[in-house]
N, C-alpha and C positions, 0 to 999 in steps of 0.2 A: 342812171346815166351810163353810157358804155363805158366799159372799164379802159380802154386804151385811147381814147380821144376826148375824154372830158377830164377837167381837173378833179371834181367830185368823184367820179368813177376811179381813177387813179388812187385816190386816198383809200377808198373801199377796197380795191383790188390790194393795196399795200399791205393791209392788216388782216387779209384773210388767210387761212391756213394754206400752204403750198399745194397740198394735195386737193384741196378744194377748187385752188385757182387753175390747176392742171386740168381737172375735170371739166371745169366751166370752158375753158380755153378749147379743150379737145371736142366738146359738144357745139360749140358757138363760133369758134375762131376769133381772131382779132381783124376785124373789118378795116379796110383802107378807106379812108374820106378824102383825105389830100396827100400829096407828096410828102408831107410831114408826119403822117401818122404812122406809129411804130406797130409794125405787124409781126415783127419777129419775137417770138417768145422769151429767146434768151436776152436780147436787147430790153424788152419789156421787163424783164425780172431785174436787171439792172436800175432801171428806171425807178421801180418800187423800191430797190434797196435804198436809192437816194433819198426818195421820198420818206421812208421810214427814219433815216438819219436825219433829215432837215425839218421834218415834220410840216412839209409843205409840197404841194402839187403845183405844176405849171402847166397850162396848155395854150399854146401859141400856133394858131393857124392849122392845128390837128383836125379839127372838126370842120371848120370853114375858113377858107382863106380871110385873114384880117381879123378874125375873132379870137380874144384871149381871154383867159380866166387863171385865178388862183384859188387854191383851196386848202384846208388844214384840217386835221383832224381834233375831234373832240373827245376825251376819254372819260370814261366812268371812274369811280372811286378805285376800281380794281385795275385800272389801266386798260380796259377793254375800250374798243371803238365804240362810240356811243352815238355820234353824229359826224357830219362834215359841213364846216363853214366855208363858204365860198363866195366869189364875187367874179363877174366880168369887168374886164378893163374898158375904158371909153375909147371908142374907135379913133383912129387917126394915128398920129405920130405918138409912140410909145418909147420915151427915152428912157434911160436908167433911172432918173428921179421919180417918174411915174410908176415904173415896177416896184422900186423900193418902197415908196408910199403904201403902195396897195399890199404888198408882201407883209409889211410892219403891222398895218390895221387887220387884215385877216388873221396873222397870227396872235396878235393881241387878244382880239375877241375869242379866238378857239382856245387861248391858254385860260382867259377868264371864265370862260364857259366850263371847261374841265375842271378848274378849281372850284366852281360853284356846284359842279357834281362830287366833289370830294376828292379830287386828283390831284394831290399837292405838289408830286415831284416833276410836273410839267416843265420842262425847260427847252426854250428854242435854241437851235445851234447857232 
């Protein structure tokens, strides 16, 4: 998944070494897909910092207008990123209740998967 306009890609970018991220962006850039796509590296790094803190990435109309997704990291027993679990939100009206329900579900599954891989300290913000 592209790193700057998909929820899963953002999670992967959030847990890679900064040097590797910088090298990747230098080589590939941050492609703009919609008016909501973040293409400024400094802004993108701030978003990645938030993802690491909250253990959750959100994509809302950044790839395609009207398309939204949520993703969370799954950690191995050593705390390394092992996988990403995410889902797309249903089209149409997305109120706060819908966003919150999907956030809770994705985070619960990511936490359970991390625990199954031996990562006990997983705590959602």
